[in-house]
C-alpha positions as CSV (number, residue, x, y, z in Angstrom):
1,X,2.0,-18.6,5.3
2,X,0.2,-19.6,9.0
3,X,-1.0,-16.8,11.7
4,X,1.8,-17.0,14.9
5,X,0.2,-16.4,18.2
6,X,0.7,-13.1,19.2
7,X,3.1,-11.9,22.0
8,X,2.1,-8.5,22.5
9,X,2.4,-9.0,26.5
10,X,5.5,-10.3,26.0
11,X,6.6,-7.5,23.8
12,X,5.8,-4.5,25.6
13,X,6.8,-5.5,28.9
14,X,10.9,-6.1,26.7
15,X,10.5,-2.2,25.5
16,X,9.0,-0.9,29.1
17,X,12.0,0.0,29.4
18,X,12.5,2.2,25.7
19,X,12.6,6.1,26.9
20,X,13.4,8.0,23.8
21,X,10.9,10.0,23.0
22,X,10.0,12.3,20.9
23,X,6.9,13.8,18.2
24,X,5.5,12.2,15.5
25,X,3.6,14.2,12.6
26,X,1.4,11.7,13.1
27,X,0.9,12.8,16.7
28,X,1.2,10.9,20.2
29,X,4.6,10.0,21.6
30,X,7.0,7.9,20.0
31,X,9.9,5.0,21.9
32,X,13.4,4.6,20.5
33,X,14.8,1.3,21.0
34,X,18.1,-0.3,21.2
35,X,20.0,-1.7,19.2
36,X,20.8,-4.0,21.6
37,X,17.1,-4.7,22.5
38,X,15.8,-6.0,18.9
39,X,12.7,-4.9,19.4
40,X,9.9,-7.5,17.6
41,X,12.5,-8.4,15.4
42,X,11.9,-10.7,13.1
43,X,11.0,-11.7,8.8
44,X,13.5,-9.3,8.5
45,X,12.5,-6.2,9.6
46,X,13.8,-4.7,13.4
47,X,11.9,-2.2,15.0
48,X,13.3,0.7,15.9
49,X,10.9,3.2,16.9
50,X,7.1,2.4,17.7
51,X,4.4,4.2,20.0
52,X,1.5,1.5,20.6
53,X,-0.2,4.0,23.1
54,X,-3.1,4.9,21.0
55,X,-6.0,2.1,21.2
56,X,-6.1,1.8,17.6
57,X,-3.4,3.8,14.9
58,X,-0.1,1.8,16.1
59,X,3.1,3.3,14.2
60,X,6.5,1.2,13.7
61,X,9.6,1.5,12.3
62,X,12.1,-0.7,10.7
63,X,15.3,-1.1,10.1
64,X,15.5,-3.3,6.9
65,X,18.7,-4.3,4.3
66,X,15.5,-4.1,1.7
67,X,16.0,-0.1,2.3
68,X,18.0,2.2,2.7
69,X,16.5,4.6,5.7
70,X,13.9,3.1,8.1
71,X,10.2,3.0,6.8
72,X,7.7,4.0,8.4
73,X,4.8,1.9,9.2
74,X,0.5,2.7,10.6
75,X,-1.3,-0.1,11.7
76,X,-5.5,0.7,12.3
77,X,-6.8,-1.6,14.9
78,X,-10.5,-1.8,14.9
79,X,-12.4,-1.3,17.9
80,X,-12.6,-3.6,20.2
81,X,-9.5,-5.7,19.3
82,X,-8.1,-6.3,22.4
83,X,-10.4,-7.6,24.3
84,X,-12.2,-9.5,21.6
85,X,-9.8,-12.4,21.0
86,X,-11.1,-12.2,17.7
87,X,-8.6,-12.8,14.1
88,X,-9.1,-10.2,11.6
89,X,-9.4,-9.5,8.4
90,X,-6.1,-6.8,6.9
91,X,-6.8,-4.3,3.9
92,X,-3.0,-3.2,3.1
93,X,-3.2,0.7,2.0
94,X,-0.5,2.2,-0.4
95,X,0.0,6.1,-0.2
96,X,0.3,7.8,-3.1
97,X,3.2,9.7,-4.9
98,X,4.8,12.6,-2.4
99,X,2.5,11.1,0.6
100,X,4.1,8.6,3.3
101,X,2.7,5.8,5.1
102,X,0.7,9.4,7.7
103,X,-0.7,10.1,4.5
104,X,-4.0,8.4,5.3
105,X,-4.2,9.2,9.5
106,X,-3.8,13.2,7.8
107,X,-7.9,12.8,5.5
108,X,-9.4,11.6,8.1
109,X,-8.9,7.1,8.0
110,X,-9.2,6.6,11.7
111,X,-13.0,8.0,11.3
112,X,-13.7,5.9,8.2
113,X,-12.6,2.8,9.3
114,X,-15.0,3.4,12.7
115,X,-17.1,0.0,14.0
116,X,-15.1,-1.7,11.0
117,X,-14.1,-4.9,11.5
118,X,-10.7,-5.1,9.4
119,X,-7.3,-4.3,10.5
120,X,-5.7,-1.0,8.0
121,X,-1.8,-1.7,7.3
122,X,-0.6,1.3,5.6
123,X,3.4,1.7,5.2
124,X,5.7,3.6,3.4
125,X,6.6,3.6,-0.1
126,X,8.8,6.2,-1.3
127,X,8.0,9.3,-2.2
128,X,8.5,7.8,-6.3
129,X,9.0,5.0,-5.0
130,X,6.6,3.4,-7.2
131,X,6.4,0.3,-5.3
132,X,9.2,-1.6,-7.3
133,X,12.5,-3.4,-7.0
134,X,14.5,-0.9,-9.2
135,X,16.6,-0.9,-11.8
136,X,19.0,1.1,-10.5
137,X,19.8,3.3,-8.1
138,X,21.9,5.8,-7.1
139,X,21.0,5.9,-2.8
140,X,21.2,2.8,-1.6
141,X,18.6,0.1,-1.5
142,X,14.4,1.4,-2.8
143,X,13.5,-2.0,-2.4
144,X,9.7,-1.3,-1.9
145,X,8.5,-4.4,-3.6
146,X,10.7,-7.0,-0.8
147,X,9.5,-4.5,1.9
148,X,6.4,-4.7,1.3
149,X,5.9,-8.7,0.4
150,X,8.3,-10.1,1.4
151,X,8.5,-8.5,5.0
152,X,6.1,-6.9,6.0
153,X,3.1,-9.2,5.3
154,X,4.3,-12.2,7.0
155,X,5.9,-9.3,9.9
156,X,2.5,-8.4,10.1
157,X,0.9,-11.5,10.3
158,X,3.3,-12.8,13.2
159,X,2.5,-10.0,15.2
160,X,-1.0,-9.7,15.1
161,X,-4.7,-11.8,15.0
162,X,-4.8,-11.9,11.3
163,X,-6.0,-14.2,8.4
164,X,-2.8,-15.3,6.9
165,X,-4.4,-16.6,3.8
166,X,-5.9,-15.0,0.1
167,X,-9.1,-14.2,1.7
168,X,-7.7,-12.5,4.9
169,X,-6.2,-10.0,3.1
170,X,-7.0,-7.0,0.5
171,X,-4.8,-4.2,-0.6
172,X,-5.7,-0.5,-2.4
173,X,-4.8,2.8,-3.2
174,X,-4.8,6.6,-4.7
175,X,-2.9,7.1,-7.2
176,X,1.7,5.4,-7.8
177,X,-0.4,3.3,-4.5
178,X,-3.6,2.6,-6.7
179,X,-1.4,1.3,-9.5
180,X,1.1,-0.1,-6.8
181,X,-2.2,-2.4,-5.8
182,X,-2.8,-3.3,-9.1
183,X,0.5,-5.1,-10.0
184,X,0.8,-6.7,-5.4
185,X,-2.1,-8.3,-6.7
186,X,-1.5,-9.9,-9.9
187,X,2.0,-10.0,-8.9
188,X,1.3,-12.5,-6.4
189,X,-1.8,-13.7,-6.6
190,X,-2.2,-15.3,-3.9
191,X,-2.1,-12.8,-1.5
192,X,-4.9,-10.8,-2.0
193,X,-8.3,-11.7,-2.7
194,X,-9.4,-7.9,-3.2
195,X,-7.7,-5.4,-5.2
196,X,-9.3,-1.7,-5.3
197,X,-7.7,1.9,-7.2
198,X,-8.3,5.2,-6.6
199,X,-7.2,7.0,-9.4
200,X,-4.6,4.6,-9.8
201,X,-2.9,4.2,-13.4
202,X,-3.3,0.4,-15.3
203,X,-1.9,1.2,-18.1
204,X,2.2,1.4,-18.7
205,X,2.6,1.0,-22.5
206,X,0.0,2.8,-24.0
207,X,0.8,6.6,-24.8
208,X,4.0,5.3,-25.9
209,X,4.7,4.6,-22.4
210,X,4.0,7.7,-20.9
211,X,3.1,6.0,-17.0
212,X,6.6,4.2,-16.8
213,X,8.3,7.7,-18.6
214,X,7.1,9.3,-15.7
215,X,8.2,6.3,-13.1
216,X,11.1,6.3,-14.3
217,X,11.7,10.3,-14.4
218,X,10.1,11.5,-11.0
219,X,12.1,8.2,-9.2
220,X,14.7,9.9,-10.4
221,X,14.3,13.0,-9.6
222,X,13.5,12.7,-6.3
223,X,13.9,8.8,-4.9
224,X,17.2,6.8,-6.4
225,X,19.0,9.9,-6.9
226,X,19.5,9.7,-10.8
227,X,18.4,6.0,-10.9
228,X,14.9,4.2,-12.3
229,X,12.3,1.9,-12.0
230,X,12.6,0.2,-15.4
231,X,15.8,1.5,-16.6
232,X,16.5,4.2,-19.3
233,X,17.3,4.4,-22.3
234,X,16.6,1.7,-22.5
235,X,13.2,-0.4,-20.2
236,X,13.7,-3.8,-18.9
237,X,10.4,-5.2,-20.7
238,X,10.1,-8.2,-19.0
239,X,10.3,-6.3,-15.5
240,X,7.2,-3.5,-17.5
241,X,5.8,-6.2,-18.8
242,X,5.5,-8.4,-15.3
243,X,4.2,-4.9,-13.8
244,X,1.5,-4.4,-16.2
245,X,-2.3,-4.5,-14.8
246,X,-3.2,-4.7,-18.9
247,X,-0.7,-7.6,-19.9
248,X,-2.2,-8.8,-16.3
249,X,-5.7,-9.8,-17.0
250,X,-6.2,-14.1,-16.1
251,X,-4.1,-12.7,-12.7
252,X,-7.4,-11.1,-11.3
253,X,-9.8,-13.6,-11.9
254,X,-11.6,-15.0,-8.8
255,X,-10.8,-11.2,-7.9
256,X,-13.4,-9.4,-6.4
257,X,-12.3,-5.4,-8.5
258,X,-12.6,-2.0,-7.9
259,X,-11.7,0.9,-9.6
260,X,-12.7,4.9,-9.3
261,X,-11.4,7.7,-11.7
262,X,-12.3,11.0,-11.7
263,X,-14.3,12.9,-15.6
264,X,-13.2,16.5,-14.7
265,X,-10.4,17.3,-13.2
266,X,-9.7,20.7,-12.6
267,X,-9.0,21.9,-16.4
268,X,-6.9,25.1,-14.7
269,X,-4.6,22.7,-13.0
270,X,-2.3,21.5,-15.8
271,X,-1.1,19.1,-14.2
272,X,-4.5,17.6,-12.3
273,X,-5.9,17.7,-15.8
274,X,-3.1,14.9,-17.9
275,X,-2.5,12.8,-14.4
276,X,-6.7,11.7,-14.1
277,X,-6.9,12.2,-18.2
278,X,-4.5,9.7,-18.4
279,X,-5.8,7.5,-15.6
280,X,-8.9,7.4,-16.9
281,X,-7.8,6.4,-20.0
282,X,-5.4,3.5,-19.1
283,X,-8.0,2.6,-16.2
284,X,-11.0,2.2,-19.1
285,X,-8.5,-0.1,-21.5
286,X,-8.5,-2.4,-19.2
287,X,-11.6,-2.6,-17.7
288,X,-12.5,-3.2,-21.7
289,X,-9.9,-6.0,-21.2
290,X,-11.5,-7.8,-18.1
291,X,-14.8,-7.3,-19.4
292,X,-13.5,-9.2,-22.9
293,X,-11.9,-12.0,-20.7
294,X,-15.2,-12.3,-18.2
295,X,-14.1,-11.2,-14.9
296,X,-16.8,-8.4,-13.1
297,X,-15.4,-5.9,-11.7
298,X,-17.1,-2.6,-10.5
299,X,-15.5,1.1,-11.1
300,X,-16.9,4.6,-10.7
301,X,-15.9,7.5,-13.2
302,X,-17.7,10.5,-10.8
303,X,-17.0,14.4,-11.5
304,X,-12.8,15.8,-10.4
305,X,-9.8,15.0,-11.2
306,X,-7.0,13.4,-9.2
307,X,-8.3,13.1,-5.2
308,X,-9.4,10.7,-2.4
309,X,-12.8,11.0,-2.4
310,X,-13.9,9.5,0.9
311,X,-17.6,8.4,0.2
312,X,-15.9,6.3,-2.3
313,X,-13.7,5.5,0.0
314,X,-15.6,4.3,2.0
315,X,-18.3,2.2,-0.6
316,X,-15.3,0.2,-1.6
317,X,-14.3,-0.7,2.3
318,X,-17.7,-1.9,2.5
319,X,-17.1,-4.3,-0.3
320,X,-13.2,-5.8,0.5
321,X,-14.5,-6.1,4.5
322,X,-17.9,-7.8,2.0
323,X,-15.1,-10.4,0.0
324,X,-13.2,-10.7,2.7
325,X,-13.7,-13.5,5.8
326,X,-15.2,-12.3,8.6
327,X,-13.5,-11.6,11.6
C-alpha cells in the first residue's frame, strides 16, 4: 500500500456548499453531504458527515456496506500538520465496550497528544463489536474488522500525509479495544509495528473461555440482535484461534508490545473485580508465552481496576512514537 498525494484543498472546495448543520457530541459544527456529492469516497467508504473546522480534531461519518448504520471516526492531527508538509506515523486507537469514537476525546486525548508528532485515528467499533466480523447477526452487517482493516486504513493513507507502511502504524486500545489491538496486530502482521493493550483481554480460552462467552453474550445483547461474534452453542473454533493472542505468539515477533492491567480492582464493584482480574490473569498468561518465545515486551501492573490511566497512556504514547518512523 503506498501513500497517495493529499487532495484536501480540492476536497474542501467541493464540500464548501454543504449546508446542513447540527451539534456534534464532541462539540463543534458538522456538515452533511448530499448523496450526489460522494464526498471523499473511496475504499468502500463515502463520508456523509464531516467537520474539519477544528485545527486538530477532524470528524467523519461514513456510509459503508460493512456496517448497517453510518459509523463515525475522529482523526486527531498533530500540531503544525497543516503547515509542516511532513508525513506522520499513525496510531489507531480503539475504544472499549459500551463506548464510541468520541470516548477518547472525552477522556482528554487532545491534551495528551499536544506537541506530539503523530496522527491518532479513533473509529467507532460498536458497543460490543469486539473488533470482529461476527458469525451471525440479526440487525444487518456489523463487520467491524473489515471496516477498520479493509476500508479505513487505506482511506486514511489516501487522504492524510501518513507513512503507509509497517513502521508507520501502531494500534492500541482500552478494554475491548485493547483486545482488538492485540488481535489486529497478530492477524494483520504487516500493518502495525507497535501494539499496546490497556486493560484488554489477551486470552480467549482461559477459565473455560470466559472472555469468549462474554463476547458472545454482550454482542448478542447490544450489538447483533441475538447474533454472536463466535457462535453458539458451538464456537467457530478456527475463528477463536485466529483471534486469540495467546495462540498467535509468533505473530508478535519484531513488534513493540506494551501491556497494562490493574492489580487492585474495587472489591465493592463486582464488575470491576471480575473484569480486571480476568484481564490481569490473561495478560500474565500472554506475557509468559511471549517470554518463553524470547519475544521482548514491556508491561505495567498499577494499582486500581478497569480504567484508563492517563499517565500510563502518555508513557505508552512516547514508546509508540519512539518505535515508529519519525515525522
